[in-house]
C-alpha positions as CSV (number, residue, x, y, z in Angstrom):
1,M,0.0,0.0,0.0
2,Y,1.3,3.4,-1.0
3,L,1.6,6.3,1.4
4,A,-1.2,8.2,-0.4
5,D,-3.5,5.2,-0.1
6,R,-2.7,4.9,3.6
7,T,-3.5,8.6,4.1
8,N,-6.8,8.3,2.3
9,L,-7.7,5.1,4.3
10,V,-6.9,6.9,7.6
11,K,-9.1,9.9,6.6
12,R,-12.0,7.6,5.7
13,L,-11.6,5.7,9.0
14,M,-11.5,8.9,11.0
15,N,-14.5,10.5,9.2
16,P,-16.7,7.8,7.7
17,K,-19.4,10.4,6.7
18,A,-16.9,12.0,4.3
19,Q,-17.2,8.9,2.1
20,K,-20.7,9.8,0.9
21,G,-22.0,13.1,-0.3
22,D,-25.2,12.8,1.7
23,G,-23.4,12.4,5.0
24,H,-24.4,8.7,5.5
25,A,-22.3,5.7,4.8
26,S,-24.2,3.0,2.9
27,P,-24.8,-0.2,4.9
28,P,-22.5,-3.2,4.3
29,S,-23.6,-5.6,1.6
30,H,-24.6,-8.4,4.0
31,L,-27.0,-6.0,5.7
32,R,-28.5,-4.8,2.4
33,L,-28.9,-8.5,1.4
34,G,-30.5,-9.3,4.8
35,K,-33.0,-6.4,4.4
36,K,-33.8,-7.5,0.9
37,G,-34.4,-11.0,2.1
38,E,-36.6,-9.9,5.0
39,D,-38.7,-7.8,2.6
40,L,-39.1,-10.7,0.2
41,A,-39.8,-13.2,2.9
42,E,-42.5,-11.0,4.5
43,A,-44.3,-10.6,1.1
44,F,-44.0,-14.3,0.5
45,L,-45.5,-15.2,3.9
46,K,-48.3,-12.7,3.5
47,K,-49.3,-14.4,0.2
48,K,-49.4,-17.7,2.1
49,G,-51.9,-16.2,4.5
50,Y,-49.5,-15.3,7.4
51,R,-50.3,-12.1,9.3
52,I,-47.1,-10.3,10.4
53,I,-47.2,-9.2,14.0
54,E,-43.6,-8.0,14.5
55,R,-40.4,-7.6,12.5
56,N,-36.9,-7.7,14.0
57,F,-37.9,-8.3,17.6
58,K,-34.8,-7.8,19.7
59,C,-34.3,-8.9,23.3
60,P,-31.5,-9.8,25.7
61,F,-31.3,-13.4,24.1
62,G,-31.1,-12.4,20.5
63,E,-33.4,-11.4,17.6
64,I,-36.3,-12.9,15.8
65,D,-36.6,-11.8,12.2
66,L,-40.4,-12.1,11.9
67,I,-43.2,-13.0,14.3
68,A,-46.4,-13.9,12.5
69,R,-49.8,-15.6,12.9
70,D,-50.7,-18.6,10.8
71,G,-54.3,-19.1,11.8
72,K,-54.2,-19.4,15.6
73,T,-50.5,-20.4,15.6
74,V,-47.8,-17.9,16.6
75,V,-44.9,-18.5,14.2
76,F,-41.3,-17.4,14.9
77,V,-39.6,-17.0,11.5
78,E,-35.8,-17.0,10.9
79,I,-34.9,-15.7,7.4
80,K,-31.6,-16.7,5.8
81,A,-30.6,-15.2,2.4
82,R,-27.6,-15.9,0.3
83,T,-26.4,-15.2,-3.2
84,R,-25.8,-17.8,-5.8
85,A,-22.1,-17.6,-5.0
86,T,-22.5,-19.7,-1.9
87,L,-22.3,-23.5,-1.9
88,S,-24.6,-24.6,0.9
89,P,-28.4,-23.8,1.2
90,P,-29.1,-20.8,3.5
91,Y,-31.2,-22.8,6.0
92,L,-28.1,-24.8,7.0
93,A,-26.8,-21.6,8.7
94,V,-29.5,-22.1,11.4
95,N,-27.4,-24.2,13.6
96,K,-28.0,-25.6,17.1
97,S,-26.7,-22.4,18.8
98,K,-28.9,-20.1,16.6
99,R,-32.0,-22.3,17.2
100,K,-31.4,-22.0,21.0
101,K,-31.2,-18.2,20.8
102,I,-34.4,-18.1,18.8
103,Q,-36.2,-20.4,21.2
104,K,-35.1,-18.3,24.2
105,S,-36.1,-15.1,22.4
106,A,-39.5,-16.6,21.6
107,E,-40.1,-17.6,25.3
108,Y,-39.1,-14.0,26.3
109,Y,-41.5,-12.6,23.7
110,L,-44.4,-14.8,24.8
111,N,-43.7,-13.8,28.5
112,I,-43.6,-10.1,27.9
113,K,-46.8,-10.3,25.8
114,K,-48.5,-12.4,28.5
115,A,-49.6,-14.8,25.8
116,G,-50.4,-17.7,28.1
117,P,-50.7,-21.1,26.6
118,V,-50.5,-20.7,22.8
119,E,-49.6,-23.0,19.9
120,C,-46.4,-21.9,18.3
121,R,-43.8,-23.1,15.9
122,F,-40.5,-22.2,14.3
123,D,-40.2,-21.7,10.5
124,I,-37.3,-20.9,8.3
125,V,-37.5,-18.9,5.1
126,S,-34.5,-19.8,2.9
127,I,-33.7,-17.5,0.0
128,V,-31.2,-17.8,-2.7
129,F,-30.9,-14.6,-4.8
130,G,-30.2,-15.0,-8.5
131,A,-31.9,-13.9,-11.7
132,D,-35.1,-15.2,-10.1
133,P,-34.9,-15.5,-6.3
134,E,-35.6,-19.0,-5.0
135,V,-37.7,-18.9,-1.8
136,E,-38.3,-22.0,0.3
137,L,-40.5,-22.1,3.4
138,I,-39.5,-24.8,6.0
139,Q,-42.4,-25.1,8.4
140,R,-41.7,-26.7,11.8
141,A,-38.0,-26.4,11.1
142,F,-37.1,-27.1,14.8
């Protein structure tokens, strides 16, 4: 790396707003892909009759991408989106540790909402972006 490159890098790191003319740095590509995936998954689930209750529920145990109703069932939805460049299907990223966090977050959600006994399940929406996005719904994923 040349000295001029280092100087520019230091300036950008010290003042990230200077990178963009509007004063806002654009979000990283994985966050843009995640938002795009959440938007697509929400529209997909609505077409399937789900009623979205909450999006991006955050609590001390983690985050739940979507909380919805499918009939009388409360559904906690994890969304995983990838580009065609990846080798494994997105749903494989929902490992044991991630499932535990989602389950603890779901318990927390039900407790603060004072839901009482309610039927619930955990679904995954797996999205592979390409020319035509491939959307797969895995009901009762865990």
